[in-house]
Structures are given as structure tokens and as C-alpha cells.
C-alpha positions in Angstrom: -29.8 -5.2 -16.0 -32.4 -4.4 -13.4 -36.0 -5.6 -13.5 -38.8 -3.8 -11.6 -41.5 -6.1 -10.5 -45.2 -5.0 -10.7 -45.9 -6.4 -7.2 -43.6 -7.6 -4.4 -44.1 -8.7 -0.9 -41.8 -6.9 1.6 -40.3 -9.3 4.2 -41.3 -8.2 7.7 -40.1 -10.0 10.8 -41.3 -9.2 14.3 -39.5 -10.0 17.5 -40.9 -9.2 21.0 -38.2 -8.6 23.6 -40.5 -6.5 25.9 -40.6 -9.1 28.6 -36.9 -9.3 29.1 -34.9 -7.4 31.7 -33.2 -4.3 30.3 -29.6 -5.8 30.3 -30.7 -9.1 28.7 -32.9 -7.2 26.2 -29.9 -5.1 25.1 -27.8 -8.2 24.6 -30.5 -9.9 22.5 -31.1 -6.8 20.5 -27.4 -6.5 19.6 -27.4 -10.2 18.6 -30.4 -9.7 16.4 -28.8 -6.7 14.7 -25.5 -8.6 14.2 -27.3 -11.6 12.7 -29.3 -9.4 10.4 -26.2 -7.7 9.1 -24.6 -11.0 8.1 -27.7 -12.2 6.1 -26.9 -11.9 2.4 -29.4 -10.9 -0.3 -30.2 -13.1 -3.3 -29.9 -10.7 -6.2 -32.3 -12.9 -8.2 -35.1 -12.7 -5.6 -36.8 -9.3 -5.0 -37.1 -7.3 -3.0 -33.5 -6.4 -2.0 -34.6 -5.0 1.4 -36.3 -6.3 4.5 -37.9 -5.0 7.7 -37.3 -6.1 11.2 -39.6 -4.8 14.0 -38.3 -5.4 17.5 -40.7 -4.7 20.4 -38.8 -3.2 23.3 -41.7 -2.5 25.7 -42.8 0.7 27.3 -44.2 2.0 24.0 -40.8 1.8 22.4 -40.0 -0.2 19.2 -36.9 -0.6 17.0 -37.5 -0.7 13.3 -34.6 -2.1 11.3 -34.5 -1.5 7.5 -31.8 -3.5 5.7 -31.3 -2.9 2.0 -28.8 -3.7 -0.8 -26.9 -0.7 -2.2 -28.3 -1.6 -5.6 -31.7 -0.2 -4.5 -30.7 3.2 -3.2 -27.9 5.3 -1.8 -27.4 6.9 1.6 -29.1 10.2 0.4 -32.1 8.2 -0.5 -32.3 6.3 2.8 -33.7 9.3 4.7 -36.1 10.0 1.9 -37.4 6.5 2.0 -37.8 6.5 5.8 -39.7 9.8 5.5 -42.1 8.4 3.0 -42.5 5.1 4.8 -43.3 6.8 8.2 -45.5 9.4 6.5 -47.7 6.8 4.9 -47.7 4.7 8.0 -49.0 7.7 10.0 -51.6 8.7 7.4 -49.9 12.0 6.7 -50.4 14.0 3.5 -48.8 12.9 0.3 -45.0 13.7 0.3 -43.6 16.4 -1.8 -43.1 15.7 -5.5 -39.9 13.7 -6.3 -37.9 13.3 -9.4 -38.3 10.2 -11.5 -35.5 7.6 -11.4 -36.7 6.4 -14.8 -36.0 9.9 -16.1 -32.5 9.7 -14.6 -31.9 6.3 -16.4 -33.1 7.8 -19.7 -30.7 10.8 -19.2 -27.9 8.4 -18.4 -28.5 6.4 -21.5 -28.4 9.5 -23.7 -24.9 10.6 -22.6 -22.0 10.5 -25.0 -20.2 7.4 -24.0 -17.3 7.8 -26.4 -16.5 11.3 -25.1 -16.7 10.2 -21.5 -14.4 7.2 -22.2 -11.9 9.5 -23.9 -11.9 11.9 -20.9 -11.2 9.0 -18.5 -8.5 7.6 -20.7 -6.8 10.9 -20.8 -7.1 11.4 -17.0 -5.4 8.0 -16.3 -2.9 8.0 -19.2 0.5 6.8 -18.2 -0.6 5.3 -14.8 1.9 2.6 -14.2 0.2 0.7 -11.4 -2.8 0.8 -9.0 -2.5 2.3 -5.5 -3.0 -0.5 -3.1 -2.5 -0.3 0.7 -3.6 -3.8 1.5 -1.1 -6.6 1.1 -1.7 -8.6 -2.1 -3.5 -11.9 -1.3 -4.6 -10.8 2.1 -8.3 -11.1 2.9 -10.8 -13.5 1.4 -14.4 -13.0 1.7 -14.9 -9.4 2.8 -15.7 -9.0 6.5 -17.6 -6.2 8.3 -15.3 -3.2 8.9 -14.1 -1.8 12.2 -13.8 1.9 12.7 -11.5 4.6 14.1 -12.8 8.1 14.6 -11.3 11.5 15.2 -12.8 15.0 15.6 -10.9 18.1 14.5 -11.0 21.1 16.8 -13.3 23.9 15.8 -10.3 26.1 15.5 -8.5 23.7 13.1 -11.7 23.2 11.1 -12.1 26.9 10.7 -8.5 27.3 9.6 -9.0 24.6 7.0 -12.1 26.2 5.6 -10.3 29.6 5.5 -7.3 28.0 3.7 -9.6 26.5 1.1 -11.5 29.7 0.7 -8.4 31.9 0.3 -7.0 29.5 -2.4 -10.3 29.4 -4.2 -10.8 25.7 -3.8 -13.5 23.7 -2.0 -13.0 22.0 1.3 -13.5 18.7 -0.5 -10.5 19.4 -2.8 -8.3 20.2 0.3 -9.4 16.9 1.9 -8.8 15.0 -1.3 -5.2 16.4 -1.6 -4.5 15.6 2.0 -5.6 12.0 1.5 -3.5 11.7 -1.6 -0.4 12.9 0.4 -1.1 10.2 3.1 -1.5 7.5 0.4 1.8 8.6 -1.1 3.6 8.2 2.3 2.0 4.8 2.8 2.5 3.4 -0.7 5.8 5.1 -1.6 4.4 6.4 -4.9 4.1 9.9 -6.2 1.3 9.0 -8.6 -1.6 7.8 -6.5 -5.2 6.9 -7.2 -8.1 6.5 -4.8 -11.9 6.1 -5.1 -14.2 9.0 -4.3 -17.9 8.8 -3.9 -20.0 11.4 -5.8 -23.7 12.1 -5.2 -24.6 11.7 -8.9 -27.5 14.1 -8.7 -26.3 16.7 -11.2 -28.5 15.5 -14.0 -31.0 18.3 -15.2 -34.1 16.4 -13.8 -36.8 18.2 -11.9 -36.8 17.4 -8.1 -33.9 15.0 -8.5 -32.8 15.9 -5.0 -36.0 14.0 -3.7 -35.7 11.0 -6.0 -35.0 7.6 -4.5 -32.6 5.4 -6.2 -28.9 4.6 -6.8 -27.4 7.8 -7.9 -24.2 7.5 -5.9 -21.1 6.5 -7.9 -17.5 5.8 -7.2 -14.9 7.3 -9.5 -11.1 7.3 -9.5 -9.2 10.4 -8.3 -5.7 10.5 -9.6 -3.2 12.8 -7.9 0.4 13.2 -9.1 2.7 14.6 -6.4 5.8 16.8 -7.1 8.0 17.2 -4.0 8.9 20.8 -5.1 5.3 22.0 -5.7 3.8 24.2 -3.0 0.8 22.7 -1.3 -1.3 25.7 -2.5 -0.5 24.9 -6.2 -1.3 21.3 -5.6 -4.7 22.1 -4.3 -5.5 24.4 -7.2 -4.3 21.7 -9.7 -6.4 19.0 -8.0 -9.5 21.1 -8.2 -8.9 21.9 -11.8 -8.4 18.3 -12.7 -11.5 17.1 -10.8 -13.7 19.9 -12.2 -12.7 18.9 -15.8 -14.0 15.4 -15.0 -17.2 16.3 -13.3 -19.3 16.0 -16.5 -18.2 12.4 -16.7 -18.7 11.3 -13.1 -21.8 9.3 -14.1 -19.5 6.6 -15.8 -19.4 3.4 -13.7 -16.0 2.3 -12.2 -16.1 -1.0 -14.1 -16.4 0.9 -17.4 -13.6 3.3 -16.5 -11.3 0.4 -15.7 -12.1 -1.4 -18.9 -11.6 1.7 -21.0 -8.2 2.5 -19.4 -6.9 -1.1 -19.4 -6.7 -1.5 -15.6 -8.3 -4.4 -13.7 -7.9 -2.5 -10.5 -7.1 1.2 -9.8 -7.3 1.5 -6.0 -8.3 -0.1 -2.8 -9.1 2.9 -0.7 -12.2 5.1 -0.7 -12.8 8.8 0.3 -16.2 10.2 1.0 -17.4 13.6 2.1 -20.5 12.8 4.1 -23.6 14.9 3.4 -24.5 17.0 6.4 -28.0 17.5 5.1 -28.6 13.8 5.7 -28.3 14.4 9.5 -30.7 17.3 9.2 -33.2 15.1 7.5 -32.9 12.4 10.2 -33.4 15.1 12.8 -36.7 16.0 11.1 -37.8 12.4 11.4 -37.4 12.6 15.1 -39.5 15.8 15.2 -42.3 14.7 12.9 -42.7 11.0 13.7 -41.5 10.7 17.3 -38.3 8.9 16.3 -36.0 8.9 19.3 -32.9 7.6 17.6 -31.7 7.1 14.0 -28.6 5.3 13.0 -27.1 3.5 10.0 -24.5 0.9 9.4 -22.9 0.4 6.0 -19.7 -1.1 4.6 -17.6 -1.5 1.5 -15.2 -4.1 0.3 -12.3 -1.7 0.4 -9.6 -2.3 3.0 -9.7 1.4 3.9 -12.6 3.9 3.6 -12.2 7.5 4.9 -15.4 9.4 5.6 -15.3 13.1 6.6 -18.4 14.8 7.9 -18.1 18.6 7.5 -19.9 19.7 10.7 -18.6 22.8 12.6 -15.9 20.6 13.9 -14.8 18.2 11.1 -15.5 14.6 12.0 -13.3 11.9 10.5 -14.1 8.2 10.4 -11.7 5.5 9.0 -13.3 2.2 8.3 -10.9 -0.7 7.8 -11.2 -4.4 7.2 -9.5 -6.3 10.0 -8.9 -9.3 7.8 -6.6 -7.1 5.6 -5.1 -4.4 7.9 -4.5 -4.3 11.6 -6.2 -1.8 13.8 -2.8 -0.3 14.7 -1.9 0.3 11.0 -5.3 1.8 10.4 -5.0 4.1 13.4 -1.6 5.2 12.1 -3.1 6.1 8.7 -5.8 8.2 10.4 -3.2 10.0 12.6 -1.2 10.8 9.4 -4.3 12.3 7.8 -5.0 14.6 10.7 -1.3 15.5 10.8 -1.3 16.5 7.1 -4.4 18.6 7.6 -2.7 20.5 10.4 0.4 21.1 8.2 -1.8 22.3 5.3 -3.7 24.7 7.6 -0.4 26.0 9.0 1.3 27.0 5.7 0.0 26.4 2.2 3.4 27.6 0.7 5.2 24.5 2.1 6.5 22.3 -0.7 4.8 18.9 -0.8 8.1 17.1 -0.2 8.7 19.0 3.0 5.2 18.4 4.4 5.7 16.2 7.5 3.0 13.5 7.5 4.2 11.9 10.8 2.2 12.7 13.9 4.2 13.9 16.9 3.5 10.7 18.8 4.7 8.4 16.0 7.8 10.5 15.4 8.7 10.3 19.1 8.1 6.5 19.2 10.3 6.0 16.1 13.0 8.2 17.6 13.0 6.2 20.8 13.1 2.8 19.0 15.9 3.9 16.7 17.9 5.5 19.6 17.7 2.1 21.4 19.8 0.4 18.7 22.6 -1.7 20.2 26.1 -0.6 19.5 27.8 -3.8 20.9 28.3 -6.4 18.1 25.9 -9.3 18.4 27.0 -12.9 17.8 25.0 -13.0 14.6 26.8 -12.5 11.3 25.4 -10.4 8.5 24.1 -13.6 6.8 22.4 -14.5 10.1 20.8 -11.0 10.3 19.4 -11.6 6.8 17.9 -14.9 7.9 16.3 -13.1 10.9 14.8 -10.5 8.6 13.4 -13.3 6.4 11.7 -14.8 9.4 10.1 -11.5 10.2 8.9 -10.6 6.7 8.9 -13.9 4.7 6.3 -12.7 2.2 7.7 -9.3 1.4 9.6 -8.9 -1.9 13.4 -9.0 -1.2 15.0 -8.9 -4.7 13.9 -7.8 -8.1 15.9 -8.5 -11.3 14.0 -7.8 -14.5 10.8 -9.8 -14.4 12.1 -12.0 -11.6 10.8 -11.2 -8.0 11.9 -13.2 -5.0 10.4 -13.0 -1.5 12.5 -13.1 1.7 11.4 -16.6 2.4 12.4 -17.8 -1.1 15.7 -16.0 -1.0 16.6 -17.5 2.4 15.7 -21.0 1.2 17.9 -20.6 -2.0 20.8 -19.3 0.1 20.6 -22.3 2.5 20.5 -24.9 -0.2 23.5 -23.4 -2.0 25.4 -23.0 1.3 25.0 -26.7 2.0 26.3 -27.5 -1.4 29.3 -25.2 -0.9 30.0 -26.6 2.5 30.1 -30.1 1.0 32.8 -28.8 -1.4 35.0 -27.4 1.3 33.6 -23.9 2.1 34.4 -23.1 5.7 36.1 -20.4 7.9 39.5 -19.2 6.5 38.6 -20.7 3.1 37.7 -18.7 0.0 35.0 -19.2 -2.6 35.2 -17.3 -5.9 32.1 -15.9 -7.5 32.2 -15.5 -11.3 28.5 -14.7 -11.9 26.7 -12.1 -14.0 24.7 -9.5 -12.1 21.6 -11.4 -11.1 19.6 -12.7 -8.1 21.9 -15.8 -8.3 24.9 -13.5 -7.5 23.2 -12.3 -4.3 22.2 -15.8 -3.4 25.8 -17.1 -3.9 27.3 -14.2 -1.9 25.2 -14.9 1.2 25.5 -18.6 0.8 29.3 -18.3 1.1 28.8 -16.2 4.2 26.5 -18.8 5.7 29.4 -21.3 5.6 31.8 -19.0 7.3 34.0 -18.8 4.2 35.1 -15.6 2.4 33.8 -14.8 -1.0 36.0 -13.4 -3.8 33.9 -11.5 -6.5 35.4 -11.6 -10.0 34.7 -8.9 -12.6 33.7 -10.8 -15.7 35.0 -8.1 -18.1 38.5 -8.2 -16.6 41.3 -9.7 -18.7 41.8 -13.5 -18.2 45.4 -12.9 -17.0 44.2 -10.7 -14.2 41.5 -13.2 -13.1 44.2 -15.9 -13.2 46.4 -13.9 -10.9 43.6 -13.4 -8.4 42.6 -17.1 -8.4 46.2 -18.2 -8.0 46.7 -15.8 -5.1 43.4 -16.5 -3.3 43.4 -20.3 -4.0 39.6 -20.7 -3.7 38.2 -24.1 -2.8 35.4 -23.5 -5.3 34.5 -21.2 -8.2 30.8 -20.6 -8.6 29.8 -19.7 -12.1 27.5 -20.4 -15.1 28.1 -22.5 -18.1 28.7 -19.5 -20.4 31.1 -17.8 -18.0 33.0 -20.9 -17.0 34.3 -21.4 -20.5 36.2 -18.1 -20.2 37.8 -18.9 -16.8 41.2 -20.6 -16.1 39.6 -22.8 -13.4 37.1 -25.6 -12.8 33.7 -24.2 -11.8 30.5 -25.2 -10.0 28.1 -24.2 -12.8 24.8 -23.2 -11.3 22.9 -23.8 -14.5 24.4 -27.2 -15.1 21.4 -29.7 -14.9 23.3 -32.0 -12.6 24.0 -29.1 -10.2 20.4 -27.9 -10.4 19.3 -31.4 -9.5 21.7 -31.6 -6.6 20.6 -28.2 -5.3 17.0 -29.3 -5.3 17.8 -32.1 -2.9 19.5 -29.9 -0.4 17.8 -29.0 2.9 16.5 -25.4 2.9 17.0 -24.8 6.6 20.1 -22.9 7.9 23.3 -24.7 8.6 23.3 -23.2 12.0 27.1 -22.7 12.1 28.7 -20.4 14.7 32.2 -19.0 14.2 34.5 -16.2 15.2 33.5 -13.0 13.4 37.2 -12.2 13.0 37.3 -14.6 10.1 37.5 -13.1 6.6 34.1 -12.4 5.0 35.3 -11.3 1.6 38.4 -10.4 -0.4 38.5 -7.5 -2.8 41.4 -7.1 -5.1 42.8 -3.6 -5.9 44.9 -2.7 -8.9 48.0 -2.3 -6.6 50.7 0.2 -6.9 52.9 -2.3 -8.8 50.1 -3.2 -11.2 49.7 -6.6 -9.6 46.3 -7.2 -8.0 46.4 -7.1 -4.2 43.8 -8.7 -2.0 42.2 -6.7 0.8 40.4 -8.8 3.4 37.3 -7.6 5.4 36.2 -9.6 8.5 32.7 -10.6 9.3 32.6 -8.2 12.2 33.3 -5.3 9.8 30.1 -6.1 7.9 28.0 -6.5 11.1 29.4 -3.2 12.5 28.6 -1.5 9.2 25.0 -2.7 9.3 24.5 -1.4 12.9 26.1 1.9 12.0 24.0 2.3 8.9 20.9 1.5 10.8 21.4 4.4 13.1 23.2 7.0 10.9 21.6 6.3 7.5 18.6 4.0 7.5 16.8 5.5 10.5 16.6 9.1 9.2 15.9 8.0 5.6 13.1 5.7 6.7 11.7 8.5 9.0 11.6 10.9 6.1 9.6 8.3 4.2 7.1 8.0 7.1 8.4 4.6 8.2 7.5 2.6 5.1 9.7 0.0 3.2 11.9 1.5 0.6 12.9 0.4 -2.9 16.7 0.4 -3.5 18.5 0.2 -6.8 21.7 -1.9 -6.7 23.9 -0.4 -9.4 27.4 -0.9 -8.0 29.8 -3.7 -9.0 29.9 -6.6 -6.6 33.7 -6.5 -6.9 33.6 -3.1 -5.1 33.1 -2.5 -1.4 30.3 0.0 -2.1 28.1 -2.8 -3.3 27.3 -3.5 0.4 25.5 -0.1 0.7 22.5 -1.6 -1.2 22.9 -5.1 0.3 22.6 -3.7 3.8 19.2 -2.3 2.9 18.3 -5.8 1.9 19.4 -7.1 5.3 17.3 -4.3 6.9 14.1 -5.5 5.2 13.8 -3.4 2.1 13.2 -4.2 -1.6 16.4 -4.2 -3.6 16.4 -4.1 -7.4 19.5 -5.6 -9.0 20.3 -3.6 -12.2 22.0 -5.5 -15.0 25.2 -4.4 -16.6 23.6 -2.5 -19.4 21.1 -0.7 -17.2 23.6 0.3 -14.5 26.0 1.8 -17.1 23.2 3.8 -19.0 22.4 6.9 -17.0 19.3 7.8 -19.0 17.9 4.3 -18.8 18.7 4.1 -15.1 16.8 7.3 -14.4 13.8 6.0 -16.4 13.9 2.7 -14.5 14.1 4.5 -11.1 11.1 6.6 -12.1 9.1 3.7 -13.4 9.7 1.5 -10.4 9.5 4.3 -7.8 13.1 3.7 -6.6 13.8 5.6 -3.4 17.6 5.1 -3.0 20.2 4.8 -5.7 24.0 5.1 -5.3 25.8 6.5 -8.3 29.1 8.4 -8.9 28.8 12.2 -9.0 29.1 12.3 -12.8 26.3 9.8 -13.5 23.4 12.2 -13.2 25.0 14.6 -15.6 25.7 12.1 -18.3 
């Protein structure tokens, strides 16, 4: 609710810096401006703007107008200044302007139900918001910092020509490019970002000269199909945005409530009005204004502003408390790279559009080429610990509704490793694992490796006789299991869900054991069926796992990550832990990526697995050749 007071006193402060030397005067002026920008408005006390007049000497003054966005938008700012300076100079009455009251009346008369339905349809099926900022980062919003880029006139002309040839607006092309960048950053093919709209489409006379808050931010949803040509994507984006234009007056809060989302995005796109610059130039001519500038900010971690001058100008504002300058610069570089690719060939499928700038690609190539081939002293379990130290707050494992960060995973591994070591786990010893597919299984596996012992994975659906043969042959010092599974095994077990064991685990130190041992010791034992029908154990040493990690980093991980523009990937673990191939997904975990452990039912159900991978935006899944066809 907004109340308009009959009278109000405008706060006007005056500071005289005219007596200061030029250098000191500039320093003081910058300090005054910085201080003014940090002064907050009390929304209950009008007016929500103030004036600061700084005397600079030599007939020059600086007038600073600070206002809350609730009063008026950027379009209105130049209109307000024009009227203010005209009245101050005793000029004739300004040209007629539209009434903001009429606009509010028009707004109230709109069909709210129809608009709500349109937005619900547009956002139907959206699984999650598109967020580039880390969750939990950033408290009270800070003033943004900025990176800038200017396209060449030649590239700008090619982009305009491409849009014209496809029958779309330049704004549509820029929107699609931003969506592609967000897809590469977020790893999603269904992205949403905020877009500012002028909001002056209401049929009100002289609305273009009205002062008020017409600007609105609406969500733009873009679904990306890797096989779709860029040209088709642009046409589709334009059609979808055009269909929603009659409803762009609806506030973002209302849209989120209607669609059941508390948040839809944390990035903003704006196409800057060039006319605003023309109006500011007129102020210089009519009122002797030497310089006009503006500073504004949003709470979003990223805000991309494009000014469609002859050579397109791009500005990316970012909150340094949420994103680093290096990350923000990389995002801007990707945006310009995507624009170059779109201008080059609109027939390119979206999935083959290279969003990596040449410089970033060269840097990544050099870094990946520098991977050591000599085996380090660290075991595969040590490498996981090192990764946990680098990315402690990133999600490491997902199992159903359970999500574990790298720090949490590392602590759980270390506690169980100490418990196993106390029960005899050590190099040249074996620990059997009889656990259902779960995060506990991964924890137990790496806990064994932290002790230097070898783990023996048991398939729980195998006949008891076969399991008994394996246990008799391997002679494990310990069998890790659960209460339910232990009842079916021909051995005494350490039951992880036993209250006494849970209590004992909670008292263990969560720091690493710090053991060092020869990597020629066995890391795991896998039993094959054997040509005679009797299970035969095959031993893999620690150095085999370490070598496999380094090889995969160069031959598999590097090109796959490069194709995904360097982001973290999501991996589905679908392979039995009693099979060597289960390490394919675990190596991704060691490398720092998010691994989803699929339960038995899910990994055996091709249709459900496909649906899960689509819902959770899984990037990598290992399946047998016949699985996709079942």
C-alpha cells in the first residue's frame, strides 16, 4: 500500500568543497557519494528521495539525487531531472505527461485470474529454480561490482542482421544467449531468469512521459533441447515471450505465489533504454549540465545489462559477497562467446554451441595437460580426503532424500575407519561389506581403504551358500552390515544400525587416521563365478585405483567437463558395488562431483531410471547397452 502525502519537505543537504585543492576535493567528493549510497531509507517516512548539493568552485556544482526504486524507475529519472531543472530555471511548463493514478486504475482493472493462469501455464512442470549463487552465501546485500565488455560494430551488426533474418527482436536473441550461458553454468536444460520490462504498454495518453514505478521484473523460462537449431530456439523464445506480454504487469511476488515457488531465479537481464541516454544529452544542452551519471543496484548475485548502441555494450553487475570477480568475468566471457557463435551460424544445434571463450579453453587445456602421470603417495581414499578439504560444502552424495556434503562424508568415513581399525582392519587384512545400496555403503567402502585393508563387497541377493564360500575363502576380520541383513549371513557382523555401535561411532575422532602404507597392498577383492562354479577372488591393489583415477582424469573427466563448460557434474551410480565398474562413478566422487546412489529398485527399472535422471539433471550414467532399449 502506498500513501501520497499532501505536503512533504524534501531533504536538501549542502556541502562546500570549493576551498579544497583539486585532488583532496575529488577524494572528499567520492567519500560523500559513497556515504550517501549506504544511507538507507525508512519506508515509513516520506519522501523516499533526498538531494545533496556539493559546491565544487569555479561555478561548478554537483547535484546528487538519491531515491528509492519504489518512487520511480530509470526511465522516469531523466523525466524527473528535466522537470526539476526546468522549474529551477523558470522555463515554460513541461509537456503534458500521463497520470500515474490512471495507470494504477488500469492495473486494478486487469483480469487477475486470467493473468495468474497464464503464468501458471508458463511455469508448469518447473522442477527447481535457476540459482547461480551458492546457497547460504551472502547475508545483507552489498553494493555490486561490475565487469564491462563492448562488442565490435561488426559483431553488433551481424547480431542485428541475424535477428532480423529470423524475424525476432534483438532482445529475444540476447535472452536466448543468456539462457544458454545459464544452462552451462547451472547444468540445467530448463532455466529461468528475471527480465526487466518497461511496463508502459497500458493505453494511457502520454504514458511515456509519466513519472512513477512502471518497471517490472518477470520470469523468463527457457527450455533447451540439445538437438534444436539455435534459429528454432530463438523463434520459440520470441513466441513464448510474446504470449506472456499481456500479463507482464503482474508482480514477481504474485507470480511466485500463483506458481508455488518461493524463488524462481537469482539472475537478472535488462535491455537498457538507449533513449535514456538521449534524454540525458538533452539535459546537458538545455541546462548546462556537464556530466550526468547514475548508480543503481539490485539484490541479485548477477545482473546483465545490455545497451543496444551501435556497438553493443554489456555490463555484468555482481555481488562480491556471493560470487568472485573471476567467476563473474568468466560468465561475461561466456555470454560474449555465445553471441559470437549465434552470429556465425544460426543452424548450429544448441548442444553443439561452444560457450567456452578461447582463452578459457586454452587455460583448461593447459591445466589438464599438466596432470601428473607418476603415481603419488596418496591412496584413492586420501585423494577423496583432499577433495573434501577443497570443497567441504559441496554436495558429495545423494540417496533418496539424503544429501551429504564432502565434509560430512569425510567425517563419517574417518569415524568408521577408526572403529574398523580397532577391530583389526589393516594392510593385508580383509573387511567384508554386506550393506544395501546406500550412503553407508560408500562410507564403509572408503573407511576400509583409510585403514589400508581390502574390502570385500557381498551381493545381498546371492545364495547363502555362495556368500559362505566367499567369507570362508577371504577370512575377513570384520563383516560390516545392518541388523536386517546380518540375520541372513553365516557370520558375526558389525551392525551399523545397532544402537551400541551408533553410540560408539559417535565417540570416534572425525580426523583422518593418517596411515601411510605400500600401495601394492590389496584394496579390494571381487569374486567371479569361476570356471568350476566355485567363486574365485580377484585382488586389485591400491595403486591400481590411484592409476585409474589419474587416467580417467585425463582421458574421460577432462573432455567431459570441458564439454560441460567446466562445471561440476551429477553422476548416477547404478552399478553393483560387487562389480569393478562401480568405481567408474566413485572416481567422479573423488574428482569432486555429485554422485547419486540409486537404490536396487531404481537401478533395475530402466523407465524409472530415465525419469530420475531427467528430474535430477543427471549428466553421466553408466548402463549396459540393452538398458536404454528396455
